[in-house]
KEFIPA-826536 format. One line per 5 residues: their letters; for each residue x, y, z of N, C-alpha, C, O. Coordinates in steps of 0.02 Angstrom, whole numbers, plus 50000, padded with zeros to 5 digits. Layout:
BEGIN
a> X/Y/Z/X/Y/Z/X/Y/Z/X/Y/Z  ...
//
This chain:
BEGIN
mrpie> 52373/49230/50212/52433/49256/50151/52404/49264/50083/52386/49213/50053  52397/49327/50055/52378/49327/49999/52428/49283/49944/52488/49289/49956  52416/49252/49901/52465/49204/49856/52496/49240/49806/52550/49226/49781  52452/49296/49788/52483/49328/49722/52455/49402/49720/52399/49412/49744  52485/49444/49697/52482/49511/49719/52416/49530/49643/52416/49509/49585
vglvl> 52376/49569/49673/52303/49592/49632/52299/49660/49592/52280/49711/49621  52309/49661/49552/52309/49722/49501/52229/49750/49482/52185/49708/49495  52208/49811/49455/52164/49816/49437/52189/49860/49372/52219/49911/49388  52183/49848/49297/52191/49877/49255/52132/49930/49236/52078/49907/49219  52145/50014/49238/52100/50061/49244/52081/50075/49161/52126/50085/49120
pmgdt> 52016/50075/49143/51997/50100/49087/52024/50161/49065/52019/50200/49111  52053/50189/49012/52095/50208/48989/52072/50271/48922/52109/50313/48897  52008/50259/48908/51980/50285/48857/51919/50244/48819/51878/50216/48855  51913/50241/48765/51852/50203/48753/51866/50126/48754/51919/50097/48743  51797/50096/48773/51810/50036/48788/51793/49986/48746/51746/49989/48706
fvdgs> 51842/49921/48754/51833/49875/48682/51771/49842/48677/51775/49790/48644  51727/49852/48693/51665/49819/48697/51615/49873/48666/51599/49871/48607  51595/49918/48711/51549/49957/48672/51565/50025/48656/51522/50063/48634  51643/50049/48668/51655/50112/48634/51658/50177/48673/51696/50225/48671  51595/50157/48716/51619/50218/48777/51665/50240/48818/51702/50204/48852
tarwv> 51666/50309/48816/51741/50335/48841/51737/50332/48941/51691/50342/48981  51795/50317/48949/51801/50322/49023/51815/50395/49046/51845/50426/49002  51802/50428/49096/51806/50495/49106/51856/50493/49172/51856/50449/49216  51902/50556/49169/51954/50543/49223/51918/50535/49293/51952/50504/49333  51846/50560/49320/51811/50555/49375/51818/50479/49382/51846/50453/49431
dirdl> 51789/50440/49327/51757/50372/49325/51824/50348/49358/51826/50319/49412  51891/50366/49310/51942/50317/49322/51971/50338/49393/51989/50297/49435  51974/50401/49401/51997/50411/49480/51958/50376/49539/51986/50359/49591  51882/50366/49527/51827/50333/49586/51863/50259/49566/51878/50228/49617  51877/50231/49514/51904/50161/49513/51979/50148/49550/51994/50098/49583
avrae> 52015/50195/49539/52074/50188/49563/52076/50199/49649/52116/50162/49678  52038/50245/49690/52021/50238/49751/52002/50194/49789/52022/50176/49844  51937/50167/49735/51901/50101/49765/51948/50050/49775/51953/50021/49829  51982/50038/49730/52030/49971/49725/52065/49979/49779/52064/49933/49821  52109/50050/49794/52143/50061/49841/52100/50035/49914/52132/50002/49954
elgfd> 52039/50048/49927/52012/50059/49988/52012/49973/49989/52032/49942/50039  51987/49939/49927/51969/49867/49958/52026/49811/49956/52015/49750/49958  52088/49840/49953/52139/49813/49954/52195/49776/49897/52244/49739/49901  52163/49802/49855/52204/49795/49787/52290/49811/49801/52309/49858/49836  52336/49766/49767/52392/49791/49764/52409/49842/49721/52455/49879/49739
avwta> 52386/49850/49675/52417/49892/49608/52337/49926/49579/52280/49905/49590  52355/49969/49551/52321/50002/49495/52380/50007/49429/52440/50019/49431  52336/49992/49372/52389/50019/49295/52360/50042/49240/52305/50024/49219  52397/50081/49215/52378/50106/49170/52409/50099/49117/52468/50082/49113  52355/50117/49052/52377/50099/48979/52423/50150/48972/52432/50199/49008
dellw> 52466/50124/48891/52486/50186/48860/52478/50166/48783/52519/50136/48748  52433/50184/48771/52404/50187/48697/52384/50263/48655/52379/50316/48687  52375/50261/48594/52359/50325/48568/52302/50311/48535/52257/50346/48559  52279/50274/48489/52209/50268/48423/52220/50204/48402/52274/50190/48375  52171/50155/48411/52164/50090/48374/52135/50102/48315/52082/50134/48315
rpaeg> 52159/50081/48260/52100/50096/48214/52092/50027/48197/52130/50017/48150  52052/49956/48218/52047/49905/48187/52005/49896/48121/51958/49931/48103  52038/49832/48081/51996/49838/48031/51948/49828/48011/51934/49834/47951  51894/49804/48074/51827/49812/48072/51815/49841/48144/51858/49842/48188  51747/49866/48150/51734/49895/48208/51752/49976/48205/51773/50005/48155
spqgw> 51740/50005/48270/51756/50078/48271/51814/50076/48310/51831/50036/48354  51853/50146/48277/51916/50160/48300/51905/50169/48396/51850/50179/48424  51967/50162/48429/51986/50170/48496/52036/50216/48513/52093/50217/48489  52014/50254/48557/52044/50314/48569/52061/50302/48650/52025/50277/48693  52120/50326/48656/52161/50317/48738/52165/50386/48755/52175/50428/48711
wegva> 52158/50405/48820/52196/50471/48839/52272/50452/48860/52294/50398/48879  52301/50508/48852/52393/50516/48868/52409/50475/48961/52385/50479/49017  52472/50431/48921/52464/50376/48978/52529/50407/49030/52544/50377/49081  52556/50454/49014/52602/50491/49072/52559/50527/49101/52548/50510/49159  52521/50586/49073/52479/50624/49110/52427/50600/49153/52408/50634/49201
mtgat> 52399/50537/49138/52348/50496/49180/52378/50460/49225/52350/50450/49279  52426/50440/49215/52482/50395/49264/52491/50434/49324/52477/50410/49379  52518/50504/49313/52533/50555/49366/52480/50579/49401/52490/50602/49458  52404/50578/49366/52345/50606/49400/52345/50541/49434/52366/50554/49490  52333/50484/49431/52315/50422/49470/52366/50432/49526/52348/50429/49585
aaats> 52432/50444/49508/52478/50428/49577/52455/50478/49630/52466/50461/49688  52417/50550/49617/52410/50601/49643/52340/50585/49701/52333/50606/49758  52292/50536/49655/52235/50537/49691/52233/50482/49729/52181/50464/49756  52291/50451/49736/52292/50378/49781/52360/50389/49839/52400/50436/49835  52360/50342/49885/52398/50373/49932/52436/50297/49962/52494/50295/49984
rvkvg> 52401/50248/49959/52421/50182/49978/52448/50133/49908/52507/50116/49910  52412/50112/49857/52416/50069/49811/52470/50083/49769/52483/50140/49751  52508/50023/49750/52549/50053/49689/52536/50072/49608/52510/50036/49565  52551/50111/49604/52541/50125/49530/52583/50119/49480/52639/50144/49476  52549/50079/49435/52601/50048/49371/52595/50067/49308/52538/50090/49302
twvfs> 52624/50071/49256/52596/50077/49181/52614/50019/49157/52667/49990/49169  52565/50000/49118/52554/49936/49081/52534/49941/49010/52477/49948/48990  52578/49937/48980/52648/49965/48973/52664/50042/48938/52627/50062/48893  52721/50081/48961/52729/50145/48929/52765/50123/48863/52807/50079/48872  52758/50142/48805/52759/50120/48739/52843/50144/48732/52849/50203/48749
alhrn> 52895/50118/48714/52964/50145/48695/52961/50203/48631/52993/50255/48626  52908/50171/48582/52896/50204/48530/52870/50275/48528/52865/50307/48476  52856/50295/48584/52801/50368/48582/52829/50401/48610/52800/50453/48624  52906/50393/48637/52949/50445/48684/53035/50453/48672/53065/50409/48642  53051/50481/48684/53126/50498/48675/53141/50468/48739/53112/50493/48787
pgita> 53185/50411/48750/53200/50371/48808/53227/50427/48863/53195/50431/48915  53274/50464/48856/53284/50495/48921/53236/50543/48950/53235/50553/49011  53190/50576/48903/53128/50581/48934/53081/50538/48975/53045/50553/49023  53091/50476/48941/53049/50443/48962/53066/50416/49045/53026/50396/49087  53142/50425/49051/53156/50402/49107/53151/50460/49173/53161/50449/49233
kavet> 53132/50522/49139/53130/50577/49183/53058/50579/49198/53043/50590/49257  53013/50571/49156/52946/50536/49182/52925/50510/49241/52894/50530/49290  52964/50431/49212/52965/50370/49264/52998/50411/49333/52956/50409/49378  53053/50442/49350/53061/50476/49412/53024/50519/49444/53020/50528/49505  52990/50551/49390/52937/50618/49420/52864/50585/49449/52826/50616/49486
ideis> 52850/50511/49424/52788/50496/49456/52805/50468/49497/52766/50464/49545  52865/50439/49502/52873/50396/49560/52880/50474/49638/52856/50474/49695  52911/50514/49612/52914/50566/49662/52837/50591/49678/52819/50597/49737  52790/50605/49624/52730/50604/49647/52683/50555/49687/52638/50571/49725  52700/50501/49673/52675/50434/49691/52709/50424/49780/52679/50384/49816
ggrfv> 52750/50449/49799/52783/50453/49848/52822/50384/49859/52828/50365/49918  52847/50349/49813/52885/50295/49808/52844/50252/49787/52869/50198/49805  52780/50237/49750/52727/50182/49744/52730/50167/49660/52684/50133/49638  52784/50194/49610/52773/50190/49555/52811/50121/49530/52867/50103/49550  52764/50081/49476/52813/50022/49448/52804/50051/49379/52752/50075/49357
fglgs> 52885/50046/49337/52873/50055/49279/52876/50002/49221/52923/49966/49205  52802/50009/49189/52815/49946/49140/52831/49980/49074/52826/50040/49062  52855/49923/49028/52896/49980/48969/52874/49923/48911/52869/49865/48930  52864/49934/48859/52864/49892/48814/52908/49921/48732/52947/49968/48731  52893/49888/48681/52929/49904/48622/52858/49953/48597/52872/50012/48588
ghagr> 52833/49947/48594/52768/49977/48572/52735/49959/48512/52761/49911/48483  52697/49978/48491/52654/49959/48418/52675/50013/48368/52684/50074/48369  52677/49960/48321/52715/49995/48257/52631/49999/48218/52583/50019/48251  52624/49974/48138/52570/49987/48096/52535/50054/48098/52561/50110/48099  52477/50040/48097/52424/50100/48100/52436/50164/48156/52439/50224/48142
qahaf> 52442/50134/48216/52433/50192/48264/52486/50235/48265/52483/50296/48277  52559/50188/48245/52614/50222/48239/52616/50277/48180/52645/50331/48181  52572/50246/48123/52595/50294/48061/52559/50351/48067/52583/50404/48048  52487/50346/48099/52451/50409/48117/52482/50467/48142/52464/50523/48125  52526/50457/48180/52557/50490/48242/52620/50512/48196/52650/50564/48212
glped> 52639/50479/48144/52710/50494/48117/52757/50481/48164/52806/50516/48168  52746/50419/48212/52806/50398/48242/52830/50325/48200/52804/50291/48155  52887/50322/48236/52935/50244/48197/52891/50190/48185/52842/50173/48219  52914/50166/48137/52857/50117/48130/52905/50042/48097/52876/49989/48087  52976/50051/48084/53015/50014/48075/53068/50000/48133/53070/50043/48177
hvygr> 53119/49936/48137/53156/49930/48184/53117/49942/48249/53124/49989/48287  53085/49906/48252/53034/49932/48325/53079/49875/48381/53076/49886/48441  53117/49819/48357/53152/49783/48416/53215/49834/48426/53218/49862/48480  53265/49847/48379/53316/49894/48369/53309/49956/48432/53345/49963/48482  53257/49993/48413/53246/50043/48438/53236/50030/48534/53260/50060/48583
fqeal> 53197/49981/48528/53186/49963/48596/53243/49938/48641/53243/49945/48702  53293/49907/48604/53365/49882/48624/53378/49945/48648/53368/49956/48708  53399/49990/48609/53429/50058/48606/53406/50097/48674/53441/50119/48720  53328/50097/48664/53295/50133/48735/53319/50123/48792/53333/50171/48828  53329/50054/48813/53333/50025/48853/53421/50036/48889/53436/50039/48949
aiivp> 53465/50038/48832/53519/50060/48848/53532/50119/48882/53574/50135/48924  53474/50156/48848/53484/50242/48893/53449/50231/48967/53477/50253/49018  53378/50191/48971/53345/50201/49031/53376/50154/49067/53424/50177/49097  53368/50110/49075/53411/50071/49137/53470/50125/49175/53468/50152/49231  53517/50128/49126/53600/50164/49165/53530/50241/49200/53534/50252/49260
llrqg> 53498/50265/49176/53479/50321/49218/53434/50313/49280/53430/50354/49326  53400/50253/49272/53363/50238/49334/53402/50217/49383/53398/50238/49441  53460/50154/49355/53497/50122/49403/53555/50157/49434/53578/50148/49490  53578/50202/49383/53661/50237/49407/53636/50303/49394/53669/50338/49433  53608/50330/49371/53594/50402/49390/53616/50447/49310/53601/50506/49296
radfe> 53659/50391/49263/53694/50430/49219/53675/50382/49156/53649/50327/49166  53690/50409/49085/53678/50380/49044/53725/50419/48979/53718/50479/48963  53765/50381/48953/53822/50393/48890/53823/50353/48841/53864/50308/48843  53766/50358/48767/53765/50300/48740/53736/50342/48661/53693/50385/48654  53766/50318/48626/53759/50336/48543/53748/50273/48502/53784/50227/48482
gtfha> 53687/50289/48497/53658/50214/48456/53629/50245/48368/53637/50303/48350  53600/50197/48328/53590/50215/48284/53502/50252/48266/53478/50272/48213  53474/50249/48338/53398/50273/48332/53404/50338/48394/53379/50393/48384  53437/50324/48448/53442/50351/48507/53504/50367/48531/53553/50333/48516  53506/50428/48577/53580/50466/48594/53567/50476/48656/53511/50499/48666
ardle> 53614/50461/48721/53605/50527/48766/53676/50520/48773/53712/50472/48761  53690/50586/48800/53765/50613/48782/53790/50639/48870/53758/50689/48884  53812/50629/48898/53835/50640/48981/53770/50646/49002/53763/50690/49044  53717/50614/48988/53655/50649/49022/53640/50606/49105/53640/50545/49118  53627/50672/49155/53638/50639/49198/53549/50639/49232/53512/50688/49228
qrprg> 53532/50582/49258/53460/50599/49286/53457/50634/49359/53486/50618/49411  53414/50687/49343/53411/50750/49400/53360/50791/49391/53358/50833/49345  53315/50782/49437/53325/50782/49510/53304/50704/49525/53267/50680/49483  53321/50664/49575/53310/50601/49584/53245/50596/49640/53238/50636/49686  53201/50541/49626/53150/50531/49671/53163/50514/49737/53213/50528/49771
prpgr> 53108/50479/49754/53135/50447/49833/53163/50368/49847/53169/50333/49897  53176/50357/49773/53203/50279/49761/53255/50282/49724/53252/50232/49688  53297/50309/49713/53356/50330/49676/53396/50253/49659/53434/50223/49697  53378/50233/49596/53394/50174/49590/53374/50108/49595/53403/50057/49579  53310/50117/49624/53271/50053/49650/53190/50057/49627/53146/50025/49656
ipimi> 53179/50099/49574/53099/50100/49539/53098/50021/49520/53146/49987/49503  53043/50004/49527/53033/49936/49487/53038/49938/49419/53015/49986/49389  53064/49895/49392/53046/49899/49314/53015/49830/49275/53041/49774/49269  52957/49853/49252/52927/49787/49205/52932/49794/49129/52924/49842/49090  52943/49747/49123/52951/49737/49044/52900/49693/49001/52899/49633/49014
gasgp> 52855/49719/48950/52823/49676/48929/52840/49646/48877/52856/49682/48829  52842/49575/48869/52885/49543/48817/52840/49465/48794/52811/49433/48838  52839/49445/48729/52801/49399/48712/52866/49354/48662/52882/49298/48680  52888/49375/48622/52928/49338/48581/53016/49319/48599/53041/49352/48644  53049/49278/48572/53097/49254/48599/53158/49303/48604/53203/49286/48642
kmlql> 53164/49360/48570/53227/49423/48568/53179/49470/48628/53212/49487/48677  53121/49486/48628/53113/49518/48700/53094/49488/48762/53084/49523/48812  53089/49431/48762/53098/49385/48825/53163/49384/48856/53175/49374/48915  53214/49398/48799/53298/49397/48801/53305/49471/48857/53343/49483/48904  53255/49505/48829/53292/49587/48857/53264/49587/48934/53293/49617/48980
aarha> 53201/49548/48943/53167/49547/49001/53212/49519/49054/53225/49539/49110  53233/49464/49017/53284/49402/49055/53342/49449/49091/53362/49444/49149  53362/49490/49045/53425/49529/49075/53408/49591/49122/53436/49604/49175  53348/49632/49088/53359/49698/49142/53295/49706/49184/53289/49758/49217  53244/49655/49186/53159/49658/49207/53169/49626/49271/53193/49570/49282
diwsw> 53142/49681/49322/53125/49647/49384/53066/49608/49387/53056/49558/49422  53026/49637/49346/52950/49591/49333/52945/49596/49252/52958/49640/49210  52917/49519/49250/52901/49509/49184/52819/49511/49148/52786/49464/49171  52782/49551/49102/52720/49546/49102/52708/49527/49032/52750/49538/48989  52637/49491/49013/52608/49488/48952/52549/49495/48965/52534/49471/49019
yvqer> 52496/49526/48928/52421/49500/48930/52396/49461/48866/52416/49452/48808  52337/49440/48912/52276/49395/48852/52290/49403/48790/52303/49461/48776  52291/49366/48746/52273/49374/48697/52210/49331/48667/52181/49355/48618  52188/49272/48692/52129/49251/48671/52094/49219/48743/52038/49241/48757  52120/49175/48782/52116/49155/48830/52153/49185/48919/52213/49195/48933
sdlve> 52092/49193/48964/52120/49207/49028/52116/49148/49063/52071/49129/49099  52189/49108/49043/52189/49055/49103/52244/49025/49074/52267/49042/49019  52271/48973/49115/52336/48940/49087/52339/48894/49041/52387/48854/49039  52290/48893/48997/52296/48848/48932/52344/48905/48896/52398/48882/48876  52334/48974/48883/52382/49000/48859/52416/49034/48906/52435/49080/48869
fgprl> 52441/49050/48966/52474/49082/49005/52536/49029/49024/52594/49043/49036  52501/48956/49023/52573/48922/49068/52619/48917/48993/52676/48938/49005  52614/48903/48943/52664/48915/48889/52705/48982/48903/52760/48986/48931  52679/49016/48887/52703/49090/48910/52747/49093/48974/52806/49112/48970  52729/49080/49015/52778/49085/49089/52836/49012/49072/52889/49003/49101
aalea> 52810/48975/49024/52877/48916/49019/52943/48967/48967/53002/48963/48985  52928/49000/48920/52957/49034/48864/53004/49084/48917/53065/49088/48920  52957/49116/48953/53004/49159/49005/53057/49135/49047/53112/49164/49045  53048/49086/49082/53082/49036/49112/53135/49018/49077/53190/49022/49103  53127/48993/49009/53179/48964/48974/53232/49024/48948/53293/49017/48941
acvea> 53191/49091/48933/53238/49138/48916/53299/49172/48972/53353/49200/48960  53255/49153/49050/53305/49161/49111/53352/49121/49115/53401/49140/49146  53353/49070/49092/53401/49007/49089/53461/49011/49047/53517/48992/49063  53437/49048/48967/53476/49063/48928/53524/49112/48929/53575/49119/48895  53487/49159/48991/53530/49213/49014/53561/49210/49061/53590/49260/49080
grdpa> 53565/49160/49090/53601/49140/49150/53582/49163/49218/53623/49163/49264  53512/49187/49227/53478/49206/49284/53427/49163/49313/53387/49138/49273  53421/49151/49373/53390/49106/49408/53323/49135/49386/53315/49196/49387  53279/49096/49369/53188/49104/49346/53155/49145/49414/53114/49191/49409  53176/49124/49461/53140/49145/49543/53153/49223/49546/53116/49261/49576
tigks> 53202/49239/49515/53222/49319/49542/53189/49365/49492/53204/49424/49500  53148/49353/49442/53118/49386/49412/53019/49379/49427/52984/49329/49420  52998/49445/49448/52912/49441/49448/52885/49427/49389/52907/49454/49338  52833/49382/49388/52784/49350/49328/52731/49369/49338/52698/49348/49386  52706/49416/49291/52634/49440/49275/52590/49437/49238/52612/49445/49181
agivv> 52530/49427/49238/52495/49395/49165/52427/49456/49183/52405/49474/49237  52411/49473/49125/52348/49528/49106/52288/49479/49085/52296/49436/49042  52217/49490/49122/52193/49447/49106/52121/49480/49122/52116/49518/49171  52053/49464/49075/52003/49494/49087/51949/49452/49136/51946/49391/49140  51921/49484/49160/51873/49458/49218/51787/49490/49221/51773/49549/49222
eptaf> 51749/49444/49221/51690/49470/49231/51667/49445/49286/51666/49384/49291  51639/49494/49353/51641/49467/49405/51563/49447/49420/51542/49402/49456  51518/49505/49374/51451/49506/49386/51410/49460/49336/51436/49412/49307  51352/49477/49328/51315/49422/49294/51323/49474/49212/51309/49441/49162  51337/49525/49203/51351/49563/49142/51392/49543/49097/51443/49534/49130
rgaea> 51404/49531/49046/51428/49504/48983/51444/49543/48933/51409/49589/48912  51498/49524/48914/51508/49569/48855/51581/49561/48819/51596/49570/48760  51631/49534/48892/51692/49531/48847/51708/49478/48816/51763/49473/48789  51653/49418/48814/51692/49358/48764/51679/49404/48699/51702/49372/48652  51653/49461/48676/51670/49485/48602/51748/49499/48584/51764/49515/48527
vfepp> 51792/49494/48631/51854/49498/48615/51889/49436/48635/51919/49400/48594  51882/49421/48714/51921/49373/48742/51880/49334/48766/51836/49350/48807  51892/49259/48737/51838/49206/48756/51907/49155/48787/51961/49145/48758  51887/49130/48848/51854/49147/48880/51862/49196/48933/51919/49192/48955  51825/49243/48962/51861/49291/49023/51858/49235/49091/51826/49183/49099
argsa> 51905/49270/49133/51888/49223/49200/51817/49258/49231/51810/49319/49230  51754/49201/49266/51701/49222/49276/51684/49193/49333/51725/49161/49365  51615/49201/49355/51586/49152/49390/51588/49181/49486/51603/49239/49503  51576/49148/49514/51550/49154/49587/51626/49202/49621/51680/49206/49591  51619/49217/49653/51693/49248/49704/51755/49181/49702/51811/49184/49676
eeiad> 51726/49123/49738/51774/49070/49753/51795/49041/49682/51851/49019/49671  51740/49042/49631/51792/49026/49560/51823/49078/49529/51861/49067/49482  51811/49144/49552/51868/49172/49511/51936/49171/49566/51993/49176/49543  51922/49164/49645/51984/49167/49677/52035/49090/49649/52096/49084/49646  51988/49046/49633/52011/48983/49614/52068/48975/49553/52112/48934/49543
slraf> 52037/49051/49504/52085/49050/49449/52133/49084/49469/52187/49060/49453  52136/49144/49506/52197/49182/49522/52242/49136/49552/52302/49144/49537  52222/49078/49601/52267/49037/49626/52300/48987/49600/52344/48952/49625  52273/48985/49537/52293/48927/49483/52361/48977/49458/52417/48953/49465  52354/49035/49435/52409/49067/49410/52464/49070/49467/52524/49061/49452
aaagy> 52443/49084/49531/52494/49073/49571/52543/48993/49590/52602/48985/49604  52487/48945/49583/52518/48876/49590/52572/48874/49543/52626/48846/49554  52551/48916/49475/52603/48897/49417/52647/48925/49406/52678/48922/49353  52665/48972/49475/52732/49016/49473/52714/49100/49456/52754/49145/49465  52674/49104/49441/52638/49194/49428/52628/49236/49495/52584/49223/49537
tnvel> 52676/49288/49499/52671/49335/49557/52618/49388/49558/52592/49407/49611  52601/49415/49490/52550/49457/49486/52517/49436/49444/52530/49389/49406  52447/49488/49446/52398/49462/49404/52369/49537/49394/52347/49565/49444  52369/49566/49340/52306/49613/49317/52258/49621/49282/52265/49620/49221  52187/49632/49314/52118/49622/49302/52112/49677/49260/52128/49736/49271
vvwpp> 52078/49644/49193/52046/49713/49181/51986/49674/49181/51978/49616/49162  51932/49731/49215/51868/49711/49230/51821/49711/49185/51842/49755/49147  51781/49696/49167/51737/49708/49113/51652/49696/49193/51656/49666/49246  51600/49729/49168/51616/49803/49149/51644/49845/49195/51633/49837/49255  51696/49913/49165/51747/49948/49215/51694/49984/49240/51679/50037/49212
tlaal> 51657/49963/49293/51609/50001/49343/51641/49976/49409/51680/49930/49422  51602/50031/49452/51614/50022/49521/51593/49976/49563/51612/49957/49618  51526/49954/49508/51480/49911/49530/51523/49823/49517/51519/49777/49557  51551/49822/49471/51594/49778/49441/51658/49761/49495/51666/49703/49512  51695/49806/49515/51737/49806/49553/51721/49791/49613/51758/49752/49643
dalap> 51660/49821/49648/51646/49788/49702/51626/49720/49720/51620/49693/49774  51619/49703/49665/51605/49622/49666/51646/49572/49665/51631/49512/49664  51719/49605/49666/51785/49589/49679/51804/49569/49758/51840/49526/49783  51765/49617/49783/51792/49630/49863/51804/49540/49899/51850/49507/49925  51741/49530/49882/51761/49456/49929/51814/49392/49877/51837/49339/49898
viell> 51818/49410/49831/51894/49392/49801/51955/49406/49825/52003/49368/49825  51951/49461/49846/52006/49489/49891/52003/49458/49949/52058/49442/49974  51950/49444/49981/51944/49418/50058/51963/49350/50048/52006/49326/50085  51935/49315/50002/51949/49240/50001/52034/49235/49978/52063/49181/49983  52059/49280/49959/52143/49257/49948/52172/49286/50002/52228/49265/50016
dad> 52145/49333/50040/52195/49354/50100/52178/49292/50153/52222/49267/50189  52118/49273/50154/52128/49225/50214/52162/49154/50180/52157/49100/50209  52192/49160/50125/52230/49096/50106/52305/49071/50162/52338/49020/50150
//
């Protein structure tokens, strides 16, 4: 029995290493191949335009459109957002997009949501740059009731939903999984109160040196919120290099790499620590690199 759910993060634009752009045909082929290999999920990002202080800008395809296309191109694998930005969209329309994608997928959608990025990205698009946490908190006050009860009535400082009904409903009214990306104490409290799954992504190291303390912080937030930590899924986004091709260390050091057995052992370590899911950012984002993970999936299935 596989000890942990394994997802593939699809390349959604210009890569973080060499700036090449992922095209839809490549994204589709990776999603379909991941499904064939037995991956549990494929994930799409929701970014707009990164302008680092050093290096070239990094652009991204629009997240809702690409997620819907991925849902339509697949048939079994879960399709998730890693993660939608609450700063990019009106919360009521976000809930409508979620219900629509779940309809397209036939009930396979996992709704990942985060507070979003302020700073240059927000500024370039004329998006809000202030009160990021407050805006996210209010967005949840609309999105969660719409998805869970089918109606929201809320008047806040930043957002409003006035006797708003969620209509039409998809194949799983009230049951679409909500995953919240959270790192700081206040965001972890929101995840502990509202999320079915909590997620965070690698900042420096794709191992438990970094992710062990993050899990401990999430579990502490659950205890503080009066929630049993065993009732929330725990997901880690890590970088994997399954072939001899290198380059990810330019951004993340060290990625998970080595033989199939060594990579499988890395994922088993996450499971043993209490993680229920991993999202793999595979470098390079090619079919050959994805196929190199096939024996990893086989080893995990043999556990």
